[in-house]
VOPAGU-2260 file (C-alpha; in pm, 1 decimal, decimal comma):
REM VOPAGU-2260
SITE   aa  ch    i         X         Y         Z
SITE  MET   A    0   -2535,3   -3901,8    -441,8
SITE  ASP   A    1   -2507,4   -4110,5    -727,4
SITE  ILE   A    2   -2823,3   -4014,1    -976,4
SITE  ASN   A    3   -2899,5   -4372,6   -1089,8
SITE  LEU   A    4   -3058,2   -4421,7    -665,3
SITE  PHE   A    5   -3316,6   -4226,5    -794,6
SITE  ASP   A    6   -3381,5   -4427,2   -1116,2
SITE  PHE   A    7   -3693,2   -4632,4   -1146,1
SITE  TYR   A    8   -3876,5   -4833,2   -1450,0
SITE  LEU   A    9   -4144,1   -4617,0   -1612,2
SITE  PRO   A   10   -4348,5   -4778,6   -1882,5
SITE  GLU   A   11   -4371,4   -4516,5   -2194,1
SITE  GLU   A   12   -4769,4   -4537,9   -2142,4
SITE  LEU   A   13   -4781,8   -4424,4   -1843,4
SITE  ILE   A   14   -4656,5   -4124,5   -1967,7
SITE  ALA   A   15   -4984,4   -3880,2   -2004,2
SITE  GLN   A   16   -5017,0   -3684,6   -2288,6
SITE  LYS   A   17   -5269,2   -3481,9   -2248,7
SITE  PRO   A   18   -5488,0   -3367,0   -1867,5
SITE  SER   A   19   -5780,4   -3484,8   -1773,6
SITE  ASP   A   20   -6096,1   -3391,1   -1901,2
SITE  LYS   A   21   -6197,4   -3248,6   -1546,2
SITE  ARG   A   22   -5881,9   -3102,7   -1376,6
SITE  ASP   A   23   -5982,6   -3236,3   -1033,4
SITE  HIS   A   24   -6121,7   -3590,9   -1167,5
SITE  SER   A   25   -5688,4   -3721,1   -1189,3
SITE  HIS   A   26   -5626,7   -4012,7    -938,5
SITE  LEU   A   27   -5475,4   -3904,3    -643,1
SITE  LEU   A   28   -5231,7   -4151,3    -415,2
SITE  VAL   A   29   -5263,6   -3978,1     -13,3
SITE  ILE   A   30   -4944,5   -4120,7     155,4
SITE  ASP   A   31   -4890,7   -4084,5     548,1
SITE  LYS   A   32   -4515,1   -4037,9     594,9
SITE  GLU   A   33   -4513,8   -4101,8     929,5
SITE  ASN   A   34   -4682,3   -4478,6     908,4
SITE  ARG   A   35   -4568,2   -4546,1     557,5
SITE  THR   A   36   -4850,7   -4639,6     460,5
SITE  TYR   A   37   -5086,9   -4504,9     105,7
SITE  GLU   A   38   -5413,9   -4552,6     -48,0
SITE  ASP   A   39   -5569,5   -4489,9    -391,4
SITE  LYS   A   40   -5815,3   -4219,2    -440,8
SITE  MET   A   41   -5918,3   -3929,4    -685,1
SITE  PHE   A   42   -5855,7   -3576,0    -631,7
SITE  TYR   A   43   -6132,0   -3427,5    -578,8
SITE  ASP   A   44   -6132,7   -3628,8    -213,5
SITE  ILE   A   45   -5824,7   -3420,1     -70,6
SITE  ILE   A   46   -6080,8   -3212,8      53,0
SITE  ASP   A   47   -6159,5   -3469,8     309,5
SITE  TYR   A   48   -5760,6   -3508,7     440,3
SITE  LEU   A   49   -5712,4   -3102,3     464,6
SITE  ARG   A   50   -5783,7   -2982,3     795,4
SITE  PRO   A   51   -5934,9   -2610,4     927,5
SITE  GLY   A   52   -5612,5   -2414,3    1024,2
SITE  ASP   A   53   -5419,0   -2565,9     729,1
SITE  VAL   A   54   -5254,0   -2306,5     510,4
SITE  LEU   A   55   -5204,6   -2433,5     105,0
SITE  VAL   A   56   -4922,9   -2225,8     -63,8
SITE  ARG   A   57   -4961,7   -2216,1    -423,4
SITE  ASN   A   58   -4719,4   -2055,4    -701,7
SITE  ASN   A   59   -4943,2   -1804,6    -912,3
SITE  THR   A   60   -4686,1   -1768,6   -1175,0
SITE  LYS   A   61   -4840,3   -1776,5   -1528,7
SITE  VAL   A   62   -4672,3   -1936,5   -1805,0
SITE  ILE   A   63   -4600,6   -1730,9   -2153,1
SITE  PRO   A   64   -4596,2   -1868,9   -2470,6
SITE  ALA   A   65   -4198,7   -1896,1   -2492,4
SITE  ARG   A   66   -4115,7   -2073,4   -2724,4
SITE  LEU   A   67   -4062,1   -1903,1   -3040,8
SITE  ILE   A   68   -3962,6   -2046,6   -3421,4
SITE  GLY   A   69   -3780,4   -1774,3   -3650,2
SITE  VAL   A   70   -3470,8   -1743,4   -3940,8
SITE  LYS   A   71   -3154,5   -1601,9   -3904,5
SITE  GLU   A   72   -3157,0   -1296,4   -4129,3
SITE  VAL   A   73   -2797,8   -1352,0   -4262,3
SITE  THR   A   74   -2804,6   -1691,2   -4343,8
SITE  GLY   A   75   -3202,4   -1789,9   -4340,2
SITE  ALA   A   76   -3133,9   -2058,6   -4074,7
SITE  HIS   A   77   -3410,9   -2229,6   -3874,7
SITE  CYS   A   78   -3320,7   -2129,2   -3526,1
SITE  GLU   A   79   -3576,9   -2208,7   -3202,3
SITE  THR   A   80   -3569,6   -1998,0   -2920,5
SITE  LEU   A   81   -3700,9   -2058,6   -2548,5
SITE  LEU   A   82   -3742,5   -1761,9   -2317,3
SITE  LEU   A   83   -3620,4   -1851,9   -1955,4
SITE  LYS   A   84   -3599,4   -1546,5   -1743,6
SITE  GLN   A   85   -3619,2   -1149,5   -1837,8
SITE  VAL   A   86   -3258,3   -1008,7   -1755,8
SITE  ALA   A   87   -3287,8    -678,9   -1864,4
SITE  ASP   A   88   -3558,8    -418,2   -2036,9
SITE  ASP   A   89   -3643,0    -630,4   -2359,8
SITE  THR   A   90   -3374,6    -862,7   -2282,1
SITE  TRP   A   91   -3422,4   -1206,8   -2207,9
SITE  GLU   A   92   -3192,0   -1541,2   -2113,4
SITE  CYS   A   93   -3284,4   -1797,3   -2353,5
SITE  LEU   A   94   -3216,4   -2166,2   -2446,5
SITE  THR   A   95   -3120,1   -2123,4   -2809,5
SITE  LYS   A   96   -3084,9   -2461,8   -3075,9
SITE  PRO   A   97   -2848,4   -2488,4   -3232,4
SITE  ALA   A   98   -2689,7   -2282,0   -3026,3
SITE  LYS   A   99   -2310,4   -2304,9   -3179,8
SITE  SER   A  100   -2427,7   -2075,0   -3478,1
SITE  LEU   A  101   -2527,3   -1759,6   -3265,5
SITE  LYS   A  102   -2276,2   -1563,3   -3152,5
SITE  VAL   A  103   -2329,8   -1208,9   -3045,9
SITE  GLY   A  104   -2468,2    -969,3   -3284,8
SITE  ALA   A  105   -2662,2   -1261,7   -3464,0
SITE  ARG   A  106   -3001,3   -1137,1   -3531,9
SITE  ILE   A  107   -3322,9   -1344,9   -3544,4
SITE  ASN   A  108   -3660,0   -1272,7   -3718,8
SITE  TYR   A  109   -3911,5   -1390,4   -3549,4
SITE  GLY   A  110   -4262,8   -1356,8   -3715,5
SITE  GLU   A  111   -4196,6   -1170,0   -4058,9
SITE  GLY   A  112   -4025,2    -906,4   -3884,8
SITE  LYS   A  113   -4276,2    -901,6   -3588,2
SITE  LEU   A  114   -4009,5    -922,9   -3367,4
SITE  ILE   A  115   -3619,2    -969,9   -3378,3
SITE  GLY   A  116   -3388,8   -1066,0   -3128,7
SITE  GLU   A  117   -3030,1    -978,3   -3115,2
SITE  VAL   A  118   -2755,4   -1193,4   -2915,9
SITE  VAL   A  119   -2609,2    -996,7   -2699,9
SITE  LYS   A  120   -2404,1   -1234,1   -2516,2
SITE  ILE   A  121   -2320,9   -1575,3   -2503,9
SITE  LYS   A  122   -2364,5   -1821,7   -2164,9
SITE  GLU   A  123   -2285,4   -2191,3   -2120,6
SITE  GLU   A  124   -2518,1   -2478,8   -2241,8
SITE  GLY   A  125   -2676,7   -2338,6   -2530,1
SITE  LEU   A  126   -2763,6   -2029,0   -2319,6
SITE  ARG   A  127   -2774,1   -1689,3   -2475,0
SITE  ASP   A  128   -2899,2   -1365,2   -2347,5
SITE  ILE   A  129   -3106,2   -1225,2   -2659,8
SITE  LYS   A  130   -3250,1    -824,5   -2692,7
SITE  PHE   A  131   -3598,9    -785,4   -2867,2
SITE  TYR   A  132   -3685,8    -522,1   -3101,5
SITE  TYR   A  133   -4038,0    -493,3   -3150,1
SITE  GLN   A  134   -4345,6    -256,7   -3196,8
SITE  GLY   A  135   -4668,8    -237,7   -2903,7
SITE  ILE   A  136   -4617,2    -451,2   -2611,4
SITE  PHE   A  137   -4361,4    -713,5   -2574,3
SITE  LEU   A  138   -4658,1    -991,6   -2410,3
SITE  GLU   A  139   -4871,3    -929,0   -2671,7
SITE  VAL   A  140   -4667,6    -952,0   -2942,4
SITE  LEU   A  141   -4542,0   -1285,0   -2786,5
SITE  ASP   A  142   -4868,5   -1406,6   -2757,3
SITE  SER   A  143   -4914,1   -1380,1   -3131,4
SITE  LEU   A  144   -4626,1   -1520,1   -3220,2
SITE  GLY   A  145   -4530,5   -1757,6   -2947,6
SITE  LYS   A  146   -4592,9   -2109,4   -2852,0
SITE  MET   A  147   -4704,3   -2305,1   -2505,3
SITE  PRO   A  148   -4345,2   -2463,1   -2391,3
SITE  LEU   A  149   -4458,1   -2771,9   -2344,1
SITE  PRO   A  150   -4208,7   -3069,9   -2249,3
SITE  PRO   A  151   -4066,6   -3263,1   -2481,0
SITE  TYR   A  152   -4270,2   -3577,2   -2427,7
SITE  ILE   A  153   -4548,2   -3436,5   -2490,5
SITE  LYS   A  154   -4599,5   -3536,7   -2856,7
SITE  GLN   A  155   -4947,6   -3304,0   -2895,4
SITE  GLN   A  156   -5058,0   -2916,7   -2902,1
SITE  LEU   A  157   -5346,3   -2876,9   -2651,7
SITE  CYS   A  158   -5658,8   -2712,8   -2795,2
SITE  GLY   A  159   -5631,3   -2450,2   -2554,1
SITE  ASN   A  160   -5339,8   -2260,9   -2379,8
SITE  ASP   A  161   -5518,6   -2259,4   -2083,2
SITE  ARG   A  162   -5495,9   -2632,1   -1923,9
SITE  TYR   A  163   -5132,2   -2568,4   -1959,5
SITE  GLN   A  164   -5190,4   -2306,4   -1682,5
SITE  THR   A  165   -5328,9   -2332,4   -1324,1
SITE  VAL   A  166   -5656,9   -2184,0   -1286,4
SITE  TYR   A  167   -5488,2   -1928,9   -1028,8
SITE  ALA   A  168   -5231,0   -1814,9   -1268,0
SITE  LYS   A  169   -5173,9   -1437,5   -1220,6
SITE  TYR   A  170   -4798,3   -1335,2   -1306,0
SITE  SER   A  171   -4649,8   -1404,9   -1651,9
SITE  GLY   A  172   -4310,0   -1512,4   -1638,9
SITE  SER   A  173   -4257,8   -1910,6   -1665,8
SITE  ALA   A  174   -4093,5   -2122,9   -1929,5
SITE  ALA   A  175   -4299,0   -2404,6   -1736,6
SITE  ALA   A  176   -4584,9   -2464,8   -1546,0
SITE  PRO   A  177   -4649,8   -2526,1   -1192,8
SITE  THR   A  178   -4819,8   -2869,6   -1271,6
SITE  ALA   A  179   -4931,2   -2955,8    -949,3
SITE  GLY   A  180   -5143,0   -2685,4    -917,9
SITE  PHE   A  181   -5339,5   -2830,8   -1227,7
SITE  HIS   A  182   -5565,3   -3057,6   -1013,7
SITE  PHE   A  183   -5752,9   -2757,3    -844,6
SITE  THR   A  184   -6057,9   -2583,8    -988,4
SITE  GLU   A  185   -6217,9   -2268,9    -816,2
SITE  GLU   A  186   -6505,9   -2474,6    -714,0
SITE  LEU   A  187   -6289,3   -2700,9    -545,6
SITE  PHE   A  188   -6074,6   -2380,8    -371,7
SITE  GLU   A  189   -6432,8   -2243,1    -263,7
SITE  ARG   A  190   -6499,4   -2574,3    -101,3
SITE  ILE   A  191   -6147,3   -2579,9      45,0
SITE  LYS   A  192   -6167,6   -2225,7     173,7
SITE  ALA   A  193   -6549,6   -2327,0     339,4
SITE  LYS   A  194   -6385,7   -2577,1     539,5
SITE  GLY   A  195   -6195,0   -2298,7     696,9
SITE  ILE   A  196   -5819,7   -2357,5     501,1
SITE  GLU   A  197   -5635,9   -2077,9     434,6
SITE  VAL   A  198   -5503,2   -1984,9      77,2
SITE  VAL   A  199   -5184,9   -1805,1      31,7
SITE  ASP   A  200   -4991,2   -1727,5    -264,6
SITE  VAL   A  201   -4657,7   -1688,7    -359,6
SITE  THR   A  202   -4454,8   -1636,0    -710,4
SITE  LEU   A  203   -4176,3   -1850,3    -845,1
SITE  HIS   A  204   -4133,5   -1789,1   -1244,5
SITE  ILE   A  205   -4002,9   -2142,6   -1362,3
SITE  GLY   A  206   -3708,1   -2187,0   -1592,4
SITE  LEU   A  207   -3367,6   -2405,1   -1647,2
SITE  GLY   A  208   -3377,7   -2463,6   -1197,8
SITE  THR   A  209   -3674,5   -2648,7   -1265,5
SITE  PHE   A  210   -3717,7   -2851,3   -1565,9
SITE  ARG   A  211   -3363,6   -2918,9   -1660,8
SITE  PRO   A  212   -3231,3   -3278,0   -1635,2
SITE  VAL   A  213   -2909,8   -3409,9   -1439,6
SITE  LYS   A  214   -2639,2   -3440,4   -1700,7
SITE  VAL   A  215   -2423,3   -3540,0   -1381,6
SITE  GLU   A  216   -2337,3   -3909,3   -1209,2
SITE  ASP   A  217   -2316,3   -3692,1    -846,7
SITE  THR   A  218   -2564,6   -3496,8    -740,5
SITE  ASP   A  219   -2297,3   -3273,2    -563,5
SITE  ASN   A  220   -2175,9   -3185,4    -920,3
SITE  HIS   A  221   -2509,2   -3038,3   -1065,6
SITE  VAL   A  222   -2565,8   -2682,3   -1068,0
SITE  MET   A  223   -2925,4   -2561,1   -1070,5
SITE  HIS   A  224   -3008,8   -2219,3   -1256,7
SITE  SER   A  225   -3139,3   -1937,4   -1037,2
SITE  GLU   A  226   -3479,4   -1851,0   -1076,4
SITE  GLU   A  227   -3697,4   -1521,9    -973,7
SITE  TYR   A  228   -3921,0   -1584,1    -661,7
SITE  GLU   A  229   -4134,0   -1348,2    -486,1
SITE  ILE   A  230   -4314,4   -1345,1    -168,0
SITE  THR   A  231   -4533,6   -1049,8     -32,7
SITE  LYS   A  232   -4584,3    -886,8     321,8
SITE  GLY   A  233   -4959,2   -1043,6     327,8
SITE  ALA   A  234   -4793,6   -1383,7     260,9
SITE  ALA   A  235   -4517,7   -1404,8     513,7
SITE  ASP   A  236   -4722,0   -1279,5     749,9
SITE  ALA   A  237   -4997,5   -1541,1     726,7
SITE  LEU   A  238   -4742,8   -1775,1     678,5
SITE  ASN   A  239   -4563,2   -1660,2    1016,4
SITE  LYS   A  240   -4888,5   -1685,4    1200,5
SITE  ALA   A  241   -4959,7   -2038,5    1121,1
SITE  LYS   A  242   -4598,0   -2152,2    1220,7
SITE  ILE   A  243   -4621,6   -2004,9    1527,4
SITE  GLU   A  244   -5018,3   -2114,2    1584,5
SITE  GLY   A  245   -4862,6   -2498,8    1474,3
SITE  ARG   A  246   -5055,9   -2506,2    1170,3
SITE  ARG   A  247   -4994,5   -2691,6     873,6
SITE  ILE   A  248   -4843,1   -2546,4     557,2
SITE  ILE   A  249   -4868,4   -2739,4     276,2
SITE  ALA   A  250   -4699,0   -2643,7     -20,9
SITE  ILE   A  251   -4877,0   -2710,0    -405,1
SITE  GLY   A  252   -4582,9   -2836,3    -644,3
SITE  THR   A  253   -4165,6   -2836,8    -555,4
SITE  THR   A  254   -4150,5   -2435,6    -698,7
SITE  SER   A  255   -4341,2   -2342,6    -401,2
SITE  VAL   A  256   -4149,6   -2620,5    -163,4
SITE  ARG   A  257   -3853,1   -2439,3    -340,6
SITE  THR   A  258   -3932,2   -2063,1    -262,1
SITE  LEU   A  259   -4094,3   -2109,6     131,7
SITE  GLU   A  260   -3772,4   -2286,8     198,6
SITE  SER   A  261   -3543,3   -2080,2     -11,3
SITE  ASN   A  262   -3699,5   -1806,5     222,7
SITE  ILE   A  263   -3678,5   -1931,6     582,2
SITE  ASN   A  264   -3329,3   -2098,6     516,9
SITE  GLU   A  265   -3191,4   -1727,0     484,1
SITE  PHE   A  266   -3411,7   -1506,7     717,6
SITE  GLY   A  267   -3495,6   -1759,4     994,1
SITE  LYS   A  268   -3925,3   -1659,2     952,8
SITE  PHE   A  269   -4090,9   -1602,5     649,6
SITE  THR   A  270   -4013,9   -1218,9     500,8
SITE  PRO   A  271   -4143,7   -1013,7     216,5
SITE  ILE   A  272   -3870,1   -1033,0     -71,9
SITE  LYS   A  273   -3820,9   -1056,3    -423,2
SITE  LYS   A  274   -3510,9   -1196,4    -528,2
SITE  SER   A  275   -3351,8   -1517,8    -692,7
SITE  THR   A  276   -3312,2   -1882,2    -576,8
SITE  ASN   A  277   -3092,7   -2178,9    -703,6
SITE  ILE   A  278   -3193,7   -2380,9    -364,6
SITE  PHE   A  279   -3102,6   -2776,3    -470,0
SITE  ILE   A  280   -3281,5   -3048,3    -222,2
SITE  THR   A  281   -3170,0   -3374,5    -166,4
SITE  PRO   A  282   -3189,8   -3651,6     104,7
SITE  GLY   A  283   -3078,0   -3504,7     370,9
SITE  TYR   A  284   -3207,9   -3171,6     367,8
SITE  THR   A  285   -3407,2   -3068,8     695,6
SITE  PHE   A  286   -3719,8   -2924,5     595,5
SITE  LYS   A  287   -3837,8   -2554,9     781,7
SITE  ALA   A  288   -4091,8   -2440,8     590,9
SITE  ILE   A  289   -4364,4   -2726,4     471,0
SITE  ASP   A  290   -4544,2   -3001,5     674,9
SITE  CYS   A  291   -4714,5   -3151,9     379,6
SITE  LEU   A  292   -4638,8   -3223,7      13,2
SITE  ILE   A  293   -4881,9   -3200,7    -313,4
SITE  THR   A  294   -4720,3   -3305,9    -616,0
SITE  ASN   A  295   -4736,1   -3495,7    -938,0
SITE  PHE   A  296   -4481,1   -3799,2   -1022,6
SITE  HIS   A  297   -4178,2   -3667,0   -1179,9
SITE  LEU   A  298   -3907,0   -3746,8   -1411,8
SITE  PRO   A  299   -3631,8   -4069,5   -1301,7
SITE  LYS   A  300   -3312,4   -3934,3   -1198,6
SITE  SER   A  301   -3438,3   -3597,0   -1175,9
SITE  THR   A  302   -3384,9   -3303,4    -921,8
SITE  LEU   A  303   -3767,5   -3289,5    -896,8
SITE  ILE   A  304   -3800,6   -3672,4    -762,1
SITE  MET   A  305   -3470,1   -3542,8    -531,4
SITE  LEU   A  306   -3684,7   -3354,4    -336,8
SITE  VAL   A  307   -3969,2   -3573,0    -300,6
SITE  SER   A  308   -3712,7   -3851,9    -135,4
SITE  ALA   A  309   -3604,4   -3566,0      90,1
SITE  PHE   A  310   -3954,2   -3502,7     234,5
SITE  LEU   A  311   -4041,3   -3856,7     204,0
SITE  GLY   A  312   -3736,9   -4112,2     214,9
SITE  ARG   A  313   -3549,3   -4200,6     -71,8
SITE  GLU   A  314   -3669,9   -4585,3     -27,8
SITE  PHE   A  315   -4016,1   -4515,4      41,8
SITE  THR   A  316   -4019,6   -4297,1    -226,8
SITE  LEU   A  317   -3922,5   -4521,5    -470,3
SITE  GLU   A  318   -4224,5   -4781,4    -314,0
SITE  VAL   A  319   -4486,4   -4545,3    -374,1
SITE  TYR   A  320   -4365,7   -4467,0    -728,4
SITE  GLN   A  321   -4339,0   -4869,9    -783,6
SITE  HIS   A  322   -4723,8   -4907,5    -661,1
SITE  ALA   A  323   -4815,2   -4599,3    -912,4
SITE  VAL   A  324   -4718,5   -4766,5   -1170,8
SITE  GLU   A  325   -4817,6   -5111,5   -1100,0
SITE  LYS   A  326   -5174,0   -4941,9   -1062,2
SITE  GLU   A  327   -5097,3   -4721,9   -1352,7
SITE  TYR   A  328   -5122,7   -4410,0   -1273,3
SITE  HIS   A  329   -4999,5   -4138,4   -1507,1
SITE  PHE   A  330   -4714,6   -3923,3   -1483,2
SITE  PHE   A  331   -4523,3   -3606,5   -1538,9
SITE  SER   A  332   -4692,0   -3265,1   -1642,6
SITE  PHE   A  333   -5019,8   -3386,5   -1707,7
SITE  GLY   A  334   -5036,4   -3673,6   -1508,4
SITE  ASP   A  335   -5214,7   -3789,3   -1183,8
SITE  SER   A  336   -5111,0   -3650,0    -814,6
SITE  MET   A  337   -5000,8   -3707,0    -474,3
SITE  PHE   A  338   -5077,7   -3596,3    -120,9
SITE  ILE   A  339   -4802,6   -3640,9     143,0
SITE  HIS   A  340   -4875,7   -3546,0     477,4
SITE  GLY   A  341   -4772,2   -3697,0     843,2
SITE  LYS   A  342   -4866,5   -3519,7    1133,1
């Protein structure tokens, strides 16, 4: 498909630059996909649209301070590195800038020698495999030197890194946050569980596959980078039971969708496993895992709006987005949310 089919006008002032003062006080657009209707609510109202027996699926990945600033040891040239995913012991696939000067063997000094990176493999599109040398525990060193990998459209740093995490973030490994989960609080989850709604965790460590922009004109030519996911036996059992009993499975965010749909596509039912996925969901895809979706408002011509269009229908998605623009909803990572239901 032509990626221009997923374009829309978005005034720059609607791009959220900071999170809402209270997580669940963002706006929520509730969409009935069957009746093609929608209504404006607040996120804390979502509990009114959830039913006893529903299963909420959330991605419990935790963002690491994956952005490192360093200098090349030989030349002293400035170098920026974004850790994407671990490929071996102390070796990470990284997005680097400037990439052309980083040949195999190049060494980068981060933090006055506390962390040294050596390029061990050159990949396409500015990607490099970098082996890190350090003393102590890697994540502790990263915490002291790295910065949160905020998207480029966010112009200011956060006062605290916790607002670029979900309240249920558990397993470190993401280069970006599963932002649909930002709206949930511990108190809201307590109310949700008290209503008889089940909460199931899966893990997908977010890398290039989720946030890399589409640079081709035809979606058939876009290559999704792989990301690691895991579904535990407990999660798989709970999801299969819900399917058998006809209860709704509600994905919190597109990364949860991609995890569930990848898994059920390959195995025919939810199956405990740890592996990679590069699933690219576009209109025409038949959803097998999820019944409803909670998601933010996404970039024009992105893989994320394509996924939403596959679930909701492209023309109706663009109608909904136009409504969101007219009502001055906030967009992207720190923006507002939608709940798409239909059965």
